[in-house]
VOTOR-159459 format. One record per residue (C-alpha): residue number from 1; residue in three letters; x, y, z. Coordinates in steps of 0.02 Angstrom, whole numbers, plus 50000, padded with zeros to 5 digits. Layout:
<finus>
{NUM; 'ALA'; {X; Y; Z}}
...
</finus>
This chain:
<finus>
{1; 'MET'; {49537; 58832; 56663}}
{2; 'LYS'; {49496; 59013; 56623}}
{3; 'LYS'; {49680; 59046; 56583}}
{4; 'LEU'; {49687; 58894; 56469}}
{5; 'ALA'; {49529; 58952; 56379}}
{6; 'ILE'; {49605; 59124; 56351}}
{7; 'VAL'; {49766; 59048; 56283}}
{8; 'ALA'; {49665; 58936; 56165}}
{9; 'VAL'; {49566; 59085; 56102}}
{10; 'LEU'; {49725; 59186; 56073}}
{11; 'MET'; {49806; 59041; 55979}}
{12; 'THR'; {49652; 59022; 55870}}
{13; 'LEU'; {49649; 59208; 55833}}
{14; 'SER'; {49836; 59207; 55788}}
{15; 'GLN'; {49813; 59061; 55669}}
{16; 'THR'; {49661; 59148; 55592}}
{17; 'ALA'; {49763; 59306; 55568}}
{18; 'LEU'; {49902; 59210; 55483}}
{19; 'ALA'; {49777; 59121; 55373}}
{20; 'GLY'; {49697; 59288; 55332}}
{21; 'ASP'; {49866; 59358; 55277}}
{22; 'ALA'; {49895; 59202; 55173}}
{23; 'ASP'; {49724; 59219; 55092}}
{24; 'ARG'; {49774; 59390; 55031}}
{25; 'SER'; {49935; 59326; 54956}}
{26; 'PRO'; {49938; 59322; 54766}}
{27; 'ILE'; {50011; 59146; 54767}}
{28; 'THR'; {49880; 59064; 54878}}
{29; 'PRO'; {49767; 59013; 54731}}
{30; 'PHE'; {49911; 58912; 54659}}
{31; 'LEU'; {49972; 58821; 54814}}
{32; 'ASP'; {49924; 58646; 54869}}
{33; 'ASP'; {49984; 58502; 54976}}
{34; 'ALA'; {50119; 58461; 54846}}
{35; 'THR'; {50201; 58634; 54851}}
{36; 'PHE'; {50370; 58626; 54937}}
{37; 'ALA'; {50470; 58782; 54892}}
{38; 'VAL'; {50439; 58965; 54851}}
{39; 'VAL'; {50562; 59101; 54801}}
{40; 'ARG'; {50504; 59282; 54807}}
{41; 'VAL'; {50596; 59420; 54715}}
{42; 'ASN'; {50566; 59599; 54771}}
{43; 'LEU'; {50572; 59690; 54604}}
{44; 'ASP'; {50579; 59861; 54688}}
{45; 'LYS'; {50749; 59811; 54759}}
{46; 'VAL'; {50822; 59735; 54601}}
{47; 'ASP'; {50957; 59848; 54524}}
{48; 'VAL'; {51011; 59762; 54364}}
{49; 'ASP'; {51159; 59880; 54335}}
{50; 'ALA'; {51225; 59855; 54511}}
{51; 'ILE'; {51206; 59666; 54501}}
{52; 'ALA'; {51296; 59664; 54333}}
{53; 'ALA'; {51438; 59767; 54408}}
{54; 'ARG'; {51449; 59644; 54553}}
{55; 'LEU'; {51458; 59496; 54434}}
{56; 'ALA'; {51595; 59584; 54336}}
{57; 'ASP'; {51690; 59614; 54498}}
{58; 'LEU'; {51680; 59428; 54532}}
{59; 'GLY'; {51763; 59399; 54364}}
{60; 'LEU'; {51620; 59322; 54266}}
{61; 'PRO'; {51640; 59339; 54076}}
{62; 'ALA'; {51590; 59513; 54016}}
{63; 'GLU'; {51501; 59446; 53862}}
{64; 'GLN'; {51389; 59334; 53966}}
{65; 'ILE'; {51353; 59473; 54090}}
{66; 'THR'; {51305; 59593; 53951}}
{67; 'ALA'; {51187; 59467; 53871}}
{68; 'ALA'; {51107; 59422; 54038}}
{69; 'LYS'; {51092; 59605; 54086}}
{70; 'THR'; {51003; 59646; 53922}}
{71; 'ARG'; {50877; 59505; 53944}}
{72; 'ALA'; {50849; 59542; 54128}}
{73; 'SER'; {50821; 59727; 54095}}
{74; 'LEU'; {50691; 59690; 53962}}
{75; 'VAL'; {50596; 59568; 54072}}
{76; 'LEU'; {50606; 59680; 54226}}
{77; 'LYS'; {50540; 59830; 54127}}
{78; 'ALA'; {50397; 59728; 54055}}
{79; 'ILE'; {50343; 59669; 54229}}
{80; 'THR'; {50360; 59837; 54315}}
{81; 'ASP'; {50271; 59926; 54171}}
{82; 'ALA'; {50127; 59806; 54204}}
{83; 'GLY'; {50125; 59862; 54386}}
{84; 'GLY'; {50219; 59712; 54453}}
{85; 'LYS'; {50317; 59736; 54613}}
{86; 'GLU'; {50363; 59555; 54652}}
{87; 'ALA'; {50388; 59390; 54564}}
{88; 'TYR'; {50371; 59214; 54632}}
{89; 'ALA'; {50449; 59049; 54578}}
{90; 'ILE'; {50356; 58899; 54648}}
{91; 'TRP'; {50403; 58715; 54651}}
{92; 'SER'; {50277; 58575; 54670}}
{93; 'MET'; {50289; 58386; 54679}}
{94; 'ALA'; {50148; 58385; 54550}}
{95; 'ASP'; {50265; 58454; 54417}}
{96; 'ARG'; {50429; 58389; 54348}}
{97; 'LEU'; {50554; 58401; 54490}}
{98; 'GLY'; {50668; 58550; 54466}}
{99; 'GLU'; {50547; 58644; 54352}}
{100; 'PRO'; {50460; 58790; 54439}}
{101; 'PHE'; {50313; 58890; 54379}}
{102; 'PHE'; {50306; 59078; 54401}}
{103; 'VAL'; {50174; 59193; 54473}}
{104; 'LEU'; {50181; 59378; 54427}}
{105; 'PRO'; {50050; 59489; 54510}}
{106; 'VAL'; {50012; 59646; 54406}}
{107; 'LYS'; {49894; 59797; 54417}}
{108; 'ASP'; {49745; 59732; 54317}}
{109; 'GLN'; {49680; 59605; 54191}}
{110; 'GLN'; {49733; 59706; 54039}}
{111; 'ALA'; {49911; 59719; 54104}}
{112; 'ALA'; {49909; 59531; 54136}}
{113; 'ARG'; {49858; 59495; 53956}}
{114; 'GLU'; {49993; 59608; 53885}}
{115; 'LEU'; {50131; 59539; 53997}}
{116; 'SER'; {50078; 59361; 53960}}
{117; 'ALA'; {50092; 59396; 53773}}
{118; 'PHE'; {50266; 59470; 53800}}
{119; 'ILE'; {50325; 59314; 53892}}
{120; 'ARG'; {50259; 59198; 53756}}
{121; 'GLN'; {50359; 59295; 53626}}
{122; 'GLY'; {50518; 59234; 53710}}
{123; 'LYS'; {50470; 59055; 53667}}
{124; 'THR'; {50553; 58992; 53826}}
{125; 'LEU'; {50399; 58981; 53936}}
{126; 'ASP'; {50215; 58962; 53906}}
{127; 'SER'; {50110; 59096; 53989}}
{128; 'GLU'; {49930; 59145; 54021}}
{129; 'PRO'; {49837; 59279; 54120}}
{130; 'ALA'; {49737; 59234; 54276}}
{131; 'GLN'; {49639; 59392; 54319}}
{132; 'ALA'; {49769; 59518; 54382}}
{133; 'THR'; {49906; 59387; 54385}}
{134; 'VAL'; {50018; 59310; 54253}}
{135; 'LEU'; {50065; 59126; 54260}}
{136; 'ALA'; {50218; 59062; 54167}}
{137; 'GLY'; {50294; 58888; 54154}}
{138; 'SER'; {50283; 58728; 54055}}
{139; 'PRO'; {50121; 58689; 53962}}
{140; 'LYS'; {50089; 58541; 54079}}
{141; 'ALA'; {50112; 58648; 54234}}
{142; 'LEU'; {49991; 58781; 54171}}
{143; 'GLN'; {49864; 58649; 54125}}
{144; 'ARG'; {49875; 58578; 54302}}
{145; 'LEU'; {49858; 58751; 54381}}
{146; 'ARG'; {49691; 58778; 54294}}
{147; 'GLY'; {49619; 58642; 54404}}
{148; 'VAL'; {49705; 58690; 54567}}
{149; 'LYS'; {49583; 58757; 54698}}
{150; 'GLY'; {49719; 58838; 54801}}
{151; 'LYS'; {49758; 58807; 54983}}
{152; 'VAL'; {49818; 58919; 55123}}
{153; 'ARG'; {49994; 58861; 55166}}
{154; 'VAL'; {50028; 58953; 55329}}
{155; 'ASP'; {50198; 58868; 55343}}
{156; 'LEU'; {50260; 58940; 55178}}
{157; 'GLU'; {50178; 59109; 55204}}
{158; 'LYS'; {50253; 59124; 55378}}
{159; 'ALA'; {50426; 59080; 55312}}
{160; 'LEU'; {50413; 59218; 55183}}
{161; 'ALA'; {50342; 59348; 55302}}
{162; 'GLY'; {50503; 59424; 55371}}
{163; 'SER'; {50634; 59538; 55291}}
{164; 'ARG'; {50533; 59578; 55137}}
{165; 'ASN'; {50650; 59722; 55099}}
{166; 'VAL'; {50787; 59607; 55032}}
{167; 'GLU'; {50798; 59562; 54849}}
{168; 'ILE'; {50768; 59376; 54868}}
{169; 'GLN'; {50679; 59267; 54995}}
{170; 'ALA'; {50669; 59078; 54982}}
{171; 'ALA'; {50571; 58953; 55085}}
{172; 'PHE'; {50579; 58763; 55083}}
{173; 'VAL'; {50447; 58670; 55182}}
{174; 'PRO'; {50431; 58486; 55135}}
{175; 'PRO'; {50249; 58428; 55133}}
{176; 'ALA'; {50197; 58254; 55185}}
{177; 'ILE'; {50203; 58187; 55006}}
{178; 'LEU'; {50385; 58242; 54986}}
{179; 'ARG'; {50435; 58170; 55154}}
{180; 'LYS'; {50356; 58005; 55106}}
{181; 'SER'; {50444; 58003; 54938}}
{182; 'LEU'; {50613; 58039; 55017}}
{183; 'ARG'; {50586; 57909; 55152}}
{184; 'GLU'; {50545; 57776; 55023}}
{185; 'ALA'; {50687; 57825; 54906}}
{186; 'PHE'; {50819; 57841; 55043}}
{187; 'PRO'; {50773; 57733; 55193}}
{188; 'GLU'; {50956; 57733; 55245}}
{189; 'LEU'; {51102; 57851; 55221}}
{190; 'PRO'; {51246; 57792; 55111}}
{191; 'ARG'; {51394; 57720; 55205}}
{192; 'GLU'; {51501; 57869; 55151}}
{193; 'LEU'; {51382; 57983; 55247}}
{194; 'GLY'; {51382; 57880; 55405}}
{195; 'GLY'; {51244; 57755; 55363}}
{196; 'GLY'; {51094; 57725; 55475}}
{197; 'SER'; {50910; 57765; 55458}}
{198; 'THR'; {50854; 57930; 55383}}
{199; 'GLN'; {50697; 57931; 55491}}
{200; 'GLU'; {50764; 58052; 55622}}
{201; 'LEU'; {50823; 58174; 55488}}
{202; 'GLU'; {50660; 58163; 55392}}
{203; 'GLN'; {50552; 58187; 55546}}
{204; 'GLY'; {50666; 58313; 55630}}
{205; 'PHE'; {50682; 58435; 55486}}
{206; 'GLU'; {50546; 58568; 55479}}
{207; 'SER'; {50594; 58708; 55359}}
{208; 'ALA'; {50734; 58810; 55281}}
{209; 'VAL'; {50723; 58996; 55246}}
{210; 'ALA'; {50853; 59100; 55154}}
{211; 'ARG'; {50863; 59288; 55133}}
{212; 'ILE'; {50983; 59358; 55005}}
{213; 'ARG'; {51037; 59538; 54982}}
{214; 'LEU'; {51134; 59572; 54822}}
{215; 'THR'; {51166; 59759; 54827}}
{216; 'PRO'; {51247; 59870; 54882}}
{217; 'LYS'; {51334; 59731; 54977}}
{218; 'PHE'; {51303; 59545; 54970}}
{219; 'SER'; {51234; 59453; 55120}}
{220; 'LEU'; {51157; 59282; 55143}}
{221; 'GLY'; {51061; 59226; 55295}}
{222; 'MET'; {50990; 59051; 55313}}
{223; 'LEU'; {50887; 58977; 55453}}
{224; 'ILE'; {50852; 58790; 55458}}
{225; 'LYS'; {50723; 58743; 55589}}
{226; 'THR'; {50716; 58570; 55667}}
{227; 'LYS'; {50605; 58491; 55801}}
{228; 'SER'; {50739; 58474; 55933}}
{229; 'PRO'; {50921; 58512; 55976}}
{230; 'GLU'; {50959; 58329; 55939}}
{231; 'SER'; {50886; 58345; 55764}}
{232; 'ALA'; {50989; 58504; 55736}}
{233; 'ARG'; {51150; 58414; 55787}}
{234; 'GLU'; {51112; 58266; 55675}}
{235; 'LEU'; {51074; 58379; 55526}}
{236; 'LYS'; {51233; 58479; 55553}}
{237; 'GLY'; {51332; 58317; 55558}}
{238; 'LEU'; {51256; 58264; 55392}}
{239; 'ILE'; {51300; 58432; 55313}}
{240; 'GLU'; {51479; 58417; 55377}}
{241; 'ARG'; {51496; 58241; 55307}}
{242; 'LEU'; {51426; 58298; 55139}}
{243; 'LEU'; {51554; 58438; 55131}}
{244; 'ASP'; {51694; 58318; 55182}}
{245; 'LEU'; {51641; 58199; 55043}}
{246; 'ALA'; {51637; 58342; 54917}}
{247; 'GLY'; {51813; 58390; 54968}}
{248; 'LEU'; {51875; 58216; 54920}}
{249; 'GLN'; {51813; 58230; 54741}}
{250; 'LYS'; {51955; 58260; 54620}}
{251; 'GLU'; {51848; 58368; 54506}}
{252; 'ILE'; {51806; 58485; 54649}}
{253; 'MET'; {51984; 58493; 54714}}
{254; 'ASP'; {52049; 58530; 54539}}
{255; 'ALA'; {51923; 58671; 54521}}
{256; 'ILE'; {51936; 58737; 54701}}
{257; 'PRO'; {52108; 58695; 54776}}
{258; 'ASP'; {52065; 58796; 54934}}
{259; 'PHE'; {51898; 58706; 54958}}
{260; 'ALA'; {51931; 58697; 55146}}
{261; 'LYS'; {51897; 58884; 55161}}
{262; 'LEU'; {51734; 58867; 55068}}
{263; 'GLN'; {51688; 58717; 55175}}
{264; 'ARG'; {51707; 58816; 55336}}
{265; 'LEU'; {51602; 58956; 55261}}
{266; 'LEU'; {51460; 58836; 55216}}
{267; 'THR'; {51453; 58747; 55385}}
{268; 'PRO'; {51304; 58811; 55487}}
{269; 'GLN'; {51305; 58840; 55675}}
{270; 'ILE'; {51181; 58767; 55799}}
{271; 'LYS'; {51065; 58887; 55891}}
{272; 'GLU'; {50940; 58795; 56001}}
{273; 'ASN'; {50825; 58699; 55881}}
{274; 'SER'; {50896; 58780; 55725}}
{275; 'LEU'; {51047; 58789; 55612}}
{276; 'VAL'; {51104; 58964; 55565}}
{277; 'LEU'; {51214; 59014; 55419}}
{278; 'ALA'; {51266; 59195; 55390}}
{279; 'ILE'; {51385; 59257; 55255}}
{280; 'ASP'; {51429; 59441; 55241}}
{281; 'ASP'; {51505; 59531; 55093}}
{282; 'ASP'; {51686; 59530; 55155}}
{283; 'THR'; {51681; 59344; 55192}}
{284; 'PHE'; {51599; 59310; 55024}}
{285; 'GLN'; {51733; 59408; 54932}}
{286; 'ARG'; {51877; 59321; 55022}}
{287; 'ALA'; {51812; 59143; 55006}}
{288; 'VAL'; {51700; 59138; 54853}}
{289; 'LYS'; {51785; 59256; 54731}}
{290; 'PRO'; {51948; 59154; 54720}}
{291; 'ALA'; {51847; 58994; 54708}}
{292; 'LEU'; {51743; 59064; 54564}}
{293; 'ALA'; {51901; 59117; 54473}}
{294; 'LYS'; {51974; 58942; 54487}}
{295; 'MET'; {51810; 58862; 54435}}
{296; 'ARG'; {51798; 58977; 54286}}
{297; 'ALA'; {51976; 58935; 54233}}
{298; 'ALA'; {51939; 58749; 54249}}
{299; 'ALA'; {51780; 58768; 54145}}
{300; 'GLN'; {51878; 58861; 54012}}
{301; 'ARG'; {52005; 58720; 54004}}
{302; 'VAL'; {51866; 58594; 53980}}
{303; 'GLN'; {51789; 58699; 53840}}
{304; 'ASP'; {51959; 58723; 53759}}
{305; 'MET'; {51988; 58536; 53760}}
{306; 'ASN'; {51814; 58502; 53690}}
{307; 'ASN'; {51846; 58626; 53548}}
{308; 'LEU'; {52010; 58541; 53503}}
{309; 'LYS'; {51927; 58371; 53516}}
{310; 'GLN'; {51794; 58423; 53390}}
{311; 'MET'; {51926; 58488; 53269}}
{312; 'ALA'; {52030; 58330; 53284}}
{313; 'LEU'; {51876; 58223; 53253}}
{314; 'ALA'; {51830; 58331; 53102}}
{315; 'LEU'; {52005; 58309; 53031}}
{316; 'HIS'; {51990; 58120; 53047}}
{317; 'ASN'; {51818; 58122; 52965}}
{318; 'TYR'; {51894; 58225; 52824}}
{319; 'HIS'; {52033; 58094; 52812}}
{320; 'ASP'; {51903; 57956; 52796}}
{321; 'ALA'; {51810; 58051; 52660}}
{322; 'TYR'; {51961; 58106; 52558}}
{323; 'ARG'; {52090; 57975; 52606}}
{324; 'GLY'; {52203; 58101; 52687}}
{325; 'PHE'; {52207; 58251; 52803}}
{326; 'PRO'; {52183; 58422; 52723}}
{327; 'ALA'; {52338; 58523; 52678}}
{328; 'ARG'; {52368; 58679; 52781}}
{329; 'ALA'; {52276; 58774; 52644}}
{330; 'SER'; {52203; 58761; 52471}}
{331; 'PHE'; {52315; 58833; 52334}}
{332; 'ASP'; {52291; 58916; 52166}}
{333; 'ALA'; {52380; 58867; 52005}}
{334; 'GLN'; {52530; 58976; 52051}}
{335; 'GLY'; {52549; 58894; 52221}}
{336; 'ASN'; {52478; 59039; 52321}}
{337; 'PRO'; {52381; 58988; 52478}}
{338; 'LEU'; {52196; 59031; 52474}}
{339; 'LEU'; {52093; 58967; 52622}}
{340; 'SER'; {52145; 58883; 52785}}
{341; 'TRP'; {52112; 58701; 52827}}
{342; 'ARG'; {51991; 58771; 52958}}
{343; 'VAL'; {51877; 58823; 52815}}
{344; 'HIS'; {51888; 58654; 52727}}
{345; 'ILE'; {51832; 58553; 52879}}
{346; 'LEU'; {51675; 58659; 52901}}
{347; 'PRO'; {51561; 58522; 52831}}
{348; 'PHE'; {51630; 58406; 52965}}
{349; 'ILE'; {51588; 58523; 53110}}
{350; 'GLU'; {51407; 58548; 53056}}
{351; 'HIS'; {51438; 58708; 52957}}
{352; 'ALA'; {51412; 58646; 52780}}
{353; 'GLU'; {51302; 58795; 52737}}
{354; 'LEU'; {51437; 58917; 52789}}
{355; 'TYR'; {51564; 58821; 52684}}
{356; 'LYS'; {51453; 58843; 52532}}
{357; 'GLN'; {51462; 59032; 52554}}
{358; 'PHE'; {51649; 59037; 52518}}
{359; 'LYS'; {51723; 59064; 52346}}
{360; 'LEU'; {51851; 58925; 52352}}
{361; 'ASP'; {51952; 58992; 52206}}
{362; 'GLU'; {51983; 59158; 52294}}
{363; 'PRO'; {52102; 59199; 52439}}
{364; 'TRP'; {52042; 59219; 52617}}
{365; 'ASP'; {52049; 59409; 52607}}
{366; 'SER'; {51961; 59431; 52440}}
{367; 'GLU'; {51819; 59557; 52437}}
{368; 'HIS'; {51692; 59415; 52453}}
{369; 'ASN'; {51779; 59296; 52573}}
{370; 'LYS'; {51834; 59425; 52700}}
{371; 'LYS'; {51651; 59463; 52736}}
{372; 'LEU'; {51636; 59287; 52808}}
{373; 'ILE'; {51773; 59309; 52938}}
{374; 'ALA'; {51646; 59380; 53062}}
{375; 'ARG'; {51544; 59219; 53049}}
{376; 'MET'; {51677; 59113; 53135}}
{377; 'PRO'; {51602; 58957; 53215}}
{378; 'ASP'; {51607; 58951; 53405}}
{379; 'VAL'; {51718; 58798; 53402}}
{380; 'TYR'; {51861; 58907; 53339}}
{381; 'ARG'; {51846; 59030; 53484}}
{382; 'SER'; {51934; 58994; 53647}}
{383; 'PRO'; {51831; 59038; 53801}}
{384; 'GLY'; {51983; 59128; 53872}}
{385; 'GLN'; {52007; 59233; 53716}}
{386; 'LYS'; {51977; 59420; 53715}}
{387; 'LYS'; {51797; 59450; 53661}}
{388; 'ASP'; {51842; 59597; 53549}}
{389; 'ASP'; {51949; 59485; 53438}}
{390; 'LYS'; {51806; 59446; 53320}}
{391; 'GLY'; {51850; 59318; 53188}}
{392; 'GLN'; {52017; 59280; 53271}}
{393; 'THR'; {52064; 59103; 53323}}
{394; 'GLY'; {52201; 59038; 53433}}
{395; 'TYR'; {52184; 58859; 53368}}
{396; 'LEU'; {52325; 58833; 53243}}
{397; 'GLY'; {52386; 58680; 53152}}
{398; 'VAL'; {52566; 58628; 53175}}
{399; 'ALA'; {52649; 58670; 53008}}
{400; 'GLY'; {52821; 58652; 52932}}
{401; 'LYS'; {52938; 58518; 52870}}
{402; 'GLY'; {52895; 58352; 52951}}
{403; 'ALA'; {52735; 58417; 53033}}
{404; 'ILE'; {52555; 58360; 53002}}
{405; 'PHE'; {52522; 58516; 52897}}
{406; 'ASP'; {52674; 58501; 52784}}
{407; 'GLY'; {52678; 58564; 52604}}
{408; 'VAL'; {52540; 58584; 52476}}
{409; 'LYS'; {52469; 58408; 52496}}
{410; 'GLY'; {52387; 58331; 52647}}
{411; 'VAL'; {52473; 58188; 52737}}
{412; 'LYS'; {52396; 58020; 52779}}
{413; 'VAL'; {52392; 57924; 52941}}
{414; 'VAL'; {52520; 57802; 52867}}
{415; 'ASP'; {52639; 57949; 52847}}
{416; 'ILE'; {52643; 57975; 53036}}
{417; 'ILE'; {52791; 57861; 53068}}
{418; 'ASP'; {52817; 57918; 53248}}
{419; 'GLY'; {52641; 57862; 53293}}
{420; 'THR'; {52481; 57963; 53303}}
{421; 'SER'; {52488; 57968; 53494}}
{422; 'ASN'; {52661; 58048; 53486}}
{423; 'THR'; {52623; 58182; 53357}}
{424; 'ILE'; {52538; 58349; 53392}}
{425; 'MET'; {52413; 58404; 53261}}
{426; 'ILE'; {52338; 58567; 53331}}
{427; 'VAL'; {52392; 58686; 53469}}
{428; 'GLU'; {52311; 58831; 53556}}
{429; 'VAL'; {52418; 58989; 53552}}
{430; 'ASN'; {52397; 59140; 53664}}
{431; 'ASP'; {52291; 59290; 53612}}
{432; 'LYS'; {52443; 59386; 53550}}
{433; 'ASN'; {52471; 59257; 53413}}
{434; 'ALA'; {52290; 59227; 53361}}
{435; 'VAL'; {52250; 59243; 53174}}
{436; 'PRO'; {52094; 59267; 53066}}
{437; 'TRP'; {52018; 59093; 53061}}
{438; 'THR'; {52006; 59088; 52870}}
{439; 'LYS'; {52186; 59143; 52845}}
{440; 'PRO'; {52310; 59006; 52797}}
{441; 'ALA'; {52420; 59045; 52947}}
{442; 'ASP'; {52474; 58914; 53072}}
{443; 'PHE'; {52604; 58872; 53204}}
{444; 'SER'; {52778; 58850; 53131}}
{445; 'ILE'; {52886; 58716; 53212}}
{446; 'ASP'; {53039; 58819; 53168}}
{447; 'THR'; {52987; 58960; 53284}}
{448; 'LYS'; {53118; 59006; 53412}}
{449; 'ASP'; {53056; 58990; 53591}}
{450; 'PRO'; {52889; 58910; 53542}}
{451; 'LEU'; {52824; 58912; 53720}}
{452; 'ALA'; {52819; 59102; 53715}}
{453; 'ARG'; {52682; 59088; 53583}}
{454; 'LEU'; {52589; 58945; 53666}}
{455; 'VAL'; {52575; 58981; 53852}}
{456; 'ARG'; {52451; 59112; 53907}}
{457; 'PRO'; {52504; 59237; 54042}}
{458; 'GLY'; {52481; 59157; 54212}}
{459; 'ALA'; {52455; 58982; 54138}}
{460; 'LYS'; {52565; 58834; 54179}}
{461; 'GLY'; {52560; 58756; 54006}}
{462; 'PHE'; {52457; 58738; 53848}}
{463; 'ILE'; {52337; 58613; 53770}}
{464; 'ALA'; {52360; 58517; 53609}}
{465; 'ALA'; {52266; 58393; 53501}}
{466; 'PHE'; {52365; 58240; 53446}}
{467; 'ALA'; {52348; 58146; 53284}}
{468; 'ASP'; {52259; 58002; 53371}}
{469; 'GLY'; {52118; 58123; 53416}}
{470; 'SER'; {52165; 58140; 53600}}
{471; 'VAL'; {52183; 58309; 53683}}
{472; 'ARG'; {52310; 58338; 53820}}
{473; 'GLN'; {52376; 58477; 53929}}
{474; 'ILE'; {52563; 58498; 53915}}
{475; 'ALA'; {52665; 58580; 54052}}
{476; 'GLY'; {52767; 58735; 54015}}
{477; 'THR'; {52919; 58644; 54085}}
{478; 'ILE'; {52932; 58534; 53929}}
{479; 'THR'; {53102; 58544; 53845}}
{480; 'ALA'; {53122; 58621; 53672}}
{481; 'ARG'; {53194; 58456; 53609}}
{482; 'LEU'; {53046; 58352; 53667}}
{483; 'LEU'; {52922; 58481; 53603}}
{484; 'HIS'; {53002; 58480; 53430}}
{485; 'ALA'; {52994; 58289; 53430}}
{486; 'LEU'; {52808; 58298; 53464}}
{487; 'PHE'; {52785; 58424; 53324}}
{488; 'THR'; {52860; 58310; 53192}}
{489; 'ARG'; {52779; 58152; 53126}}
{490; 'ASN'; {52932; 58061; 53057}}
{491; 'GLY'; {53083; 58105; 53165}}
{492; 'SER'; {53094; 57930; 53244}}
{493; 'GLU'; {53134; 58008; 53413}}
{494; 'VAL'; {53108; 57918; 53577}}
{495; 'ILE'; {52970; 58020; 53658}}
{496; 'GLY'; {52962; 57955; 53836}}
{497; 'ASP'; {52852; 58041; 53965}}
{498; 'VAL'; {52769; 58205; 53917}}
{499; 'PRO'; {52753; 58327; 54064}}
</finus>
């Protein structure tokens, strides 16, 4: 009995110590029974330059990295100047799911007021000081937090206690209200995931903790705790089935052809009552870097196709308004080309104000009009285009005898004898053949070896917008004869299958 009493006292003291640590945490006043996830960022360990270099090494677009680096540097400086050493993102069932609020501990109340004012200037988040802490989030979340009494959440605090020297820690501990919501929303697993009751999974899962190191080398460690070895096995099985299902999705396989490698990387291992996942820098580079490159290329193709789709739609809206497509350019009295068709469809791509800035009776490179080249709309820029080619576009109309852009007058849909679905209207050329977007320069159907101008290095084909408004990817194996037939609107050729 004496031994049992001693054990009970020790357990009570340990719980009190944990609670005491939690009480001293800057996030305790903003936690409650609905809080389910916390991410802590160690600002002393964040090296913006090193992270930007790592993202560049992974092949992310330089322009996006530069913009993100600039914003991150400004925010980081503002927080650290206020004495902040860590930042928290917190998710609660009481807020809109997926929208966290942020807690930024600083040195004193004055620093909190100044940092709060800085955050509000960004107009992205609302913010207000709370003694020596800054809160940021949606107006509804901040209003709710004013009435929160705060509750010691030993489970969350304990999950965040270890490895505080890494850049990022994350803890997910589902409270009773979240478990109840999930149980009611998903009483059974879908058939694709094996079916059966979700009760064992819901009751067996305890918490998930992740620790991420970004520099100098990347590492990810994740520990998922369950109540028993059986629960761990069942959860691992569910994760494996989810990954198998993801691998069957065409969109994923198109973006990540070697998804099987990534699947093996993301499958955790069982260790007693837990699932463990560890990814080091070398493994990350081998498995994730190629996947990111393929995903980025797929995203660029989608954006390219969306750009061409918008232009094709604008051309049809122009046709409806003026009873014909625009000519390849406007012309002066002597027959000299002035401004490209890309300028004349500006009102139909939501750039009417920019259109009004042009002097329509002057050429594209007049003293006035050439100043507007730098204001090229985003729809004319390919995501794969070199970022230093300001004002250059790779989207060219197909021009020449028998093409959509033929002569000094625009053609009509009735003039497309071969059929709108068999006639290419716009193509994307490679960077080498891009032109100033206002210049009346397009793709000539008389060009020898047209594919040399169309296919980007390393690409397997090119994309084109057809006269029916559709956008398709065309393989680089297409024959010159078939390609010429697609470029003309009235050749009466038999098209057949387009590769």
